[in-house]
N, C-alpha and C positions, 0 to 999 in steps of 0.2 A: 238369469233374468237381470233387467237393468233396473239398481234403485229407483228409487222417485224419489230420494233425500240424499245424494250424496254426500253433502256437509254433515250430516247429523251421521253416516257410515264414517266417513274422515274422523270424526271425531270421536267414535268409538272406539279407533281406535289405534289411539294416540299412547305412545312411551308407559303412563302413569300409569292408563288402562292395563298395558301389560303387565305392568309390574304387581297391580293389586289381584291382578288374575291368577298371576304366579304363586301368591303370598296366600289365597285362597285355596287354591289348589293343594299346595304343599301342606296347609295347617299349623301356617307361622305362627297365629297368632291364637290356635284352639286351647294351650295348652295354658294359658298365662293366669297366674294366682292374685287375688287380690283381697284376699281376707287381711288386716288390720295396718293397711297402707293408708298413706294420708292420703288427702284428696276429697273432692265432693260426693256428699254424699250418692247425690243423684249417677253420676259416672259411674259411680263402684257399682251403684246395685242392675244398672242397664248391663254392663260388662260383665259383673257374675251371671245375671244370667243368659248371657250369649254370649262367651271371649272370644269365641270365631269373627265376631262381627266387626267390621272395618269402621273405623273411628277419625270421621277428617275435622278439619276445625277451620273456621275463619277468625281471625286474631288481630284486629286492628289495632294503631292507639290512638286513642280517643283526641290525636290535639289538634285538629281540620275536616275537613268534608271528605267522603269519599267523592274518586273520581271516576271511571271509565276504565282505566287499568284496574282499578279493586270489583268493578262490577264482573272481569274478564273471573279476576282469585274467587269471589261468593259464588258464580254461577260455577266454575270447574269443581271448587269443596263441595258447595250443597248436592252436587248434581253427578258428584260420582259416589256419597251417600246416598243418594235415592235411589239410583240405578242397580248397586248392591249391594243396596236391604241395610244399609248401615247407617249410621248416624252421622250428623255435621254438629258441633258445638258452636256456638258466637259464643267468642271469649275477648276479653279488652284487655288487652297489654297495659296497665294502666298502671306505668314505675316512674313517669317523669312528674309531679307535680306542677312544675312551673310552667307547661303548655297544657295539660289537660283540663279539657272543662265540661262541666253537665252537658252543655249543649252540644259538643260534639258526638255525647253519648247517644241522647235521643236522637241525633238527625242520622246517625250511623244505622239504630236501631229501626228508623221509620227507612231509611234508603235499600235496607235487607230486604223489610216486609213487602216494598213497592214490587222489589223484582222476585216476590213470590216463594222468600228462603222461609224455614220455617224450622226453629231449634227446639223448641217445642218447650222444654224443660231446664234444657242444658243452655242457660246463658251464666254466662261467667266473667269473672274477675280476677287479673294475680292478683289485684291485691287481697283478696279471699285470699292469699297462698302468704303471705308476707311473714308470719308467723314460723312459715313450714321452712318457705325461703331463709329466712335468717338460720332456723335452726341447723339447717344444712352446711350453710355457712361456716357456720360452727364447728362442723365435722370435717371441712374440709382442714380447718385450723389445728384443730387437734392430732389430725392424721400426717401432717406438719407442709401440708399442699396447697396451701395459703396464708397469706402475712398480712399486717397490716403494714401500708405505707406511707411515711412522712413525707417523702418530697414532694415541693410543689410541681403543680400541675405544668409550669415550664422544662423543670428540672427534668420530670417524668419525660415529656417528649425529646427532649437531649437524649437520652437513654433509649430509647425508642428503637432507633435505628430507621431505614431507609428499605425500601421496597426490594433496592438489593447489594444491601449491606445489614448486618444482624445484629443484632441489639446486644444492651450491657446490663448488668446484674446490679441493680440498688443495691448500699450499702446496707437496706435494711432486708434484703430479699433473706438471710440469714437469721432473722429474728425470733426467738425462741416461741415454740407455739404457744405456752404458756402466758407470756408476755400480750403477744398478738392477739389473746383472746380476753386478757382483761381491756386493751385496751379497745379491741370491737366493741365492748360489752358497755364500755365506758362513750363511746359513739353513740350507741344508742341511747344511751341514758342522755344523752344531750350535752355533754363536757363542753363536747369541743365545738370551734365555730366554721362553717361551710369552707370544705381547700383543707383543714388540717390537716388530715387523713385519708386514706382509703385502702379500701383491702382487692389484694389480687389474687388470685391464682397464681402459683409456682406449676408453670411449664417449662417453658424452655424459651429464653432470651433469646438465644440462637437458631431457632426458626426458620424455615422462608415463606412461613407462615403470619403474616403480623398479625394476627390474628390471635394465635398461640402466645404472643410472649409476652406471657404474665398480663394475660388481661384484667381491668378492673370488674370489681362485681358490685362492690358496695360505694356510696360515696355519701358525705353527708352535706339535706339541703333542708335546713330549718324551712319550710315550704309548707303550706295548709295543704291536703289532697282532698281531692272534688268527694273524694269519699271516706279513708279510714282520718280525716279532718287531723287535727294534731296529734294523736296515736305515735306516729313516728316522726325522727329526723333524717333518719338512713334510708336509701331506698336503694331496690338491686336495679343492678343493669338490666337492658332488653335482653341480651343474647347470654347471661344466665337466667335469670328468670322463665323465658319465652322454652327453652327446654325443657326444665323442670314442670311447668306448668302444662305440657302437653304430656308430658310422664303421669303426673296426676290425673290428668283426666283419659288416663289411657287410649290417648291417639294413637290410632298405628301409623295411618302416611298424614306424615306433617309437609304439606304442599306447600309452599312458595316461590318464590322468581328468585332471578339466576344471580343478581345481586348479592344472597345470602349462600353462592356457591361457596364461598369460601371462610363461610362459620360454621360449614358442615361439620369439621376437625374438631373446631368448639363445642360445640353441640352435641355432636356421640363423646368427644373427652369427657365433660362434666357428671354425660349419663353414667356412659359406665362407672367409675368411677362412686360413683352414688351406687350403684348397683353394688358394687364390690364392698361396700361397707352394710349393705344390708336393707339401706331404707328404700331402693327400688328394688322392683322385678322383671325381670329379663321374658321374652323376648322387648326388648324397649324402641320406643319409636323410631320411624327411620323419616330422616327429611331428604325430599324430594324436590328437584330445582328444576323448573320451566322457563321460559321466553316472556318477559312480561311485555303488555304493550305498549307499541310506541303508533303513536299517531299525527297523519301530517297536522299540519293547521294548527296548533294545541300545545298549550305547555301542560306535561304532568307531576311535574315538582311541585313536590309540597312548598317549598319554601317559596319558588315561583307564585303560586296561584295565592299564597298568604299575600306576598307582595301586593297583587291584581287586587285583593277584596280592601286591605287597609289603606292602601293608599288612592286607591276610588278611579284605577280605572277599568273596573266595573261596580253592579252596583249588589255585591253585596253575592256570599256562597251563591246562592240560585241562580244568578244571573244568566239569562239564556244563552251567553254567549260563552260561558266557562265549562269546560270540560265536566265537571261535578256531576254526580248523579240526581242532585236538586235541579242542576242546570236545565239536563236533559230532560228531566221530566217536566220542569216548568217552560221546555222552549217546543216539548209538545209530545217527544218521544215516549214510545210503548215499553213495558217491558218487555214482552214479546220481542220490540226491534230486536232489543240488546241482548236476548236470550239467541236470535236469528245470528247477531252482529257475530258472538263468541262460540256458534255454531260453524260457523263459517271459517273464522280465521284458524278454529281449530287449536291445537295446543302444541308448540316444536319445541326442540331444544335449544335452536341458535334464533338469535336476537333477528330483529326485523323490523322494517317499519309500513304499518298498513296506511293506502289512504283511506282520508274521509270519507272520500266518495263511496266505499265498499260499504259502512256504518249508515251513509246517506241512501246508498239503495235498498239496504235493510228495511228501512223507515220508509220508504217510498213502495216497499213488495207487502209490510204491514198495514199500510194505512190503507191503500187502494182496495184493499178488501172489509174494513171495518171502520173506516170514515164516509158518511154521508156525504151526498154534496150539494150546496150551497150556490149560490150568486153572491157575487160580489163585485162592485167597481173601487177601483184601486185610485183612478186616475180618469176623475169623470171630465166627461164633457158631454154637453146638452143637444138631445135628439128629439127634434117636436116634427110628430105625424101629423099633417096639415091636412089630412082632409078624414083624419079620426075624429069622431062629435066630441065637440067640446062638454069637457065634465062627466064625459061615458068611462065604463070603466068597466073590466072584462077580468077572468080568470084564466088563468091556463097553465096548465101541468106538467109538471117536472117529476120525472123518477128520483127518487130519495138513495136510489142506486145503480146505476143502467145495469150492471151484469147481477144484480138481485132485485128481480122483479116480485118477490114477497116482499121485500121493507115497504112497498108501496108507492103511492104519488103521494105530492104535494102541492098547491093552489098557490101561484105565485102573481098578482095583482098585476093586469097590464091598464097603461092606460096611452092619453096622447103625448105628453110629455115623457121623456125619458134618459135616465143617465148610460151612458156609453164609455169603453176607454178610449183617452185620448187617440190612442195609437191604431184604433180600429177605422179610423177618418185620416184620409191623407187626399190634399187637392191636387197632387201629383203624384200620382201612383206610378210607383217601379212594374217592370215587368214581373209577372208571379204575383202580385199583389192581389187580392180576393176576397177585400173588406171595403169596405165604403169608402168610395169616390166620384165626381162630380159625374153624374148618369150612371154610376152604376147600381146595381141588385145586390141583396144579402137577405138571408132567413134573419130574422133574430131568433136566437136560438128557443124552444118551444111557444114561437110567436107566429106571426106573418113574416112575408116577404114584403120588404120594403125597395124602394128606390129614392135616391140620394137625386135632387132637385134642383136645390140650390144651398148656398150657403148665406150665414150670417156671423159678421164682422162687427166689433164693438171701434171706439173712435181712435184706438191705438194700434188698428189693423189686427187684432187677435180674434180668432174664433167662439163667435157668443151663441152659435147653436146652428148646427144642422138639421137642416129643414128637407122632410122624407116623404113620400104616400106611401099607400100599405095597398095593397091588394085582399080585400077582404076575402077572397075564395081560397087564403094559402095557408090557412089558421093550420100548426101541428095537431094532428090527434082528428079533426073532421076527413070522411072522406072526400076525396081527390085532391086533399091538401097538397102529397107529395108530387102530382102532377108534373108541375113546376118546377125546374131544375133548377138551381141557383149553385155558385161552388164558395159561394161565400157563407161563414156561418157566425156569427156574433152573439156574446152578455148583453146585458143587460139590465136596469132594475127602473121600475117606474118612481120617477121623481118624486111622485105626492105620496106615496106611500115607502120609500124608501125610510131606513131608519141609520142616521148615523152613529158610526164605531170607530174607534181608534184601533189603528194596526198597525203592527211594528214588526218592520222587515227585520228580519236577521240574518246577516251574511256570518262569515269564519272571520275569529275575532283576530287573527292574524291574516297578514298581505302576503304573506310568506311560507312554504313549506314545511320548513325547519327554525323556527322562530328561536334566535339567542345562539346558534348554532354554529363553533369556534369560539371569536370573541365577540362577537356581534351583542349590541346590547337587546334585546329580546323585546323592550317595551315599548323601544323607536320602529319597532315592524307591527306597532296594534293597525290594524286599519281599520282609516278613521270611519268607513264604511260600515262601519260592522252594526249599527243601528241605525234605522230611518223610522221616524215616528211619521204617521201620516193618516188624512180623516177620511174614511171609506165609506162607500155606499151600498148598505146589506142590504138584502132582501128581507120582510119584514119576518120571517121562520127562526131567523137569524136573533131576533130579537130577547129569547127568554134561554138560552144557551146556556149552560151549567158552568161556573168554572171545570178548566182540564177534559171539556165536553169536545173532541176532534170533528176538521168537516173537512172534506178538498173544496175550495174554492174554484169554481171551471177555470180552469187557465192559469191559476196563478198559484198554486201547489196548497201544499196542505196547513194548517190553521187550525189551533186549541185556544178554546179561550183562558184565557189569562188566571190561574190561580190563586193568584195576591188582590186581582186590579178588577176583573171581570165580574159583575154581575145580573142578575135577569131585570133588561130595561137598559141597561147602562154599557153594554159588551166591550172591551177588550180582549182582541185575537194576536195571537205571538205565530208568526208563519216558522211552523215548525223545518219547511221543508221546499223546495222548490218541485218542480214534475217533472223537470228532467236534471241532470248535471249540469247542474249551473249555476253560478252566483249570482247572474238573474236580476231583474229589476223589477219593478212594479210591471205584471201583464206578462211574464217571464210563465 
């Protein structure tokens, strides 16, 4: 039997799931022991209650807003925990006080919630483990596997070696453990300035893996931490902290992107040594790498995103042109569309680049089902029905969704003067043009058939109004109205009843598929037409649109009431995506 959802089936058979299923089959984690181990009480209680349960985690650093690549990781980690009856922890790896802020913490939690993920009671911070991390560092010193380094940063770089040549031992590598322990404690006490000393693991300066060449695990930073305040002036490095945090939380499968593959030997080395010391229980967490998301027409480098924001190339972290989750949300994307995208691209071991059109198609597919239809004219031209009674008006009935009759219909006011799209009229129609032109007939959608009789121009020769006559026997929805057939069908709003609203037409932020590739300056490849603000004429039903309410503007695409600037009575709409795979202009 053919599957109804091949994308979901493909996701269900990825290599990460295969590893988890084998671990569950073999009972790898069933005999784990938790009593007396350091770490968060909630994590230990959950593990003690069900040792065999898998545990994943999403561990962002709170130094920026999450982007679409993080969304893939969030949905993978929380999805695996959900599908296998496990738990997914939310943990902030907050070890760098110079770049981390509470604003980023709040934005990350909001983004994860918006994607539909729930960590329950399992919200943790690496900073909660600072005392344990420090105690473990002392263990490494006492066992002769760590030493205080007193070389400068420049001297350290000179001895580190290259990718093809091993490094050299520091003159401080054989510093006695007692001396290193004394210096390390004095580092914690604040006796030394930044950069005076660091703590390094003693592994192998000749290793072919540069991450194993006596990596630095602590440095002095006289900086206030957003959670611990001034309690610490030494801070652990990410590679040291991350693996230990996983172990303290009883994580079974530590899933990360491929750039951490070369870091896995260090991850395992640290945990194995601590298990040898009796500080951690086996089996230990295992790191599994998958291909990160690369997407055309965007940059996902945190450094480049920060540059775009701080230099004012965009209007903040939630600018609808940015690939941040906040930006996608404000643009009009739905959590369901991002989940569909994650399912569709799957989980792979090899890096690849996904075309932006796949993501846009996922949004179209989702909004086609959930977005009510409305009428908006984005580039208006006046249409006057000369034989319609002046001052008269009536209501036309339009479906809220053509495929969902249960959504009902709405009344759209009709009168003598209308706004239509400028491109729906031409004086010199090309072959195959079925909209308005002199002598041509079209149906005004949900209303009458009209015939173009003449064109009124201003003193500059520009079209001021298109004058038509209507056939009163052709109103849509009335008996016999459809007997008269015309090929053209255009949309409209009543000039008397239409409301003015701001429409922001967004396109891709960059004009090339791979901005900044090679030696190119990615800032020079920003698309100057990535945002266009116009005054649109909207049907009255849009007057009370709520923030983040989404609609299909017929023929134009999918729009969302802006979360910040739109309010009932003064709507502001962002175009999320056009109706087809096109950068599109007004009317596309």
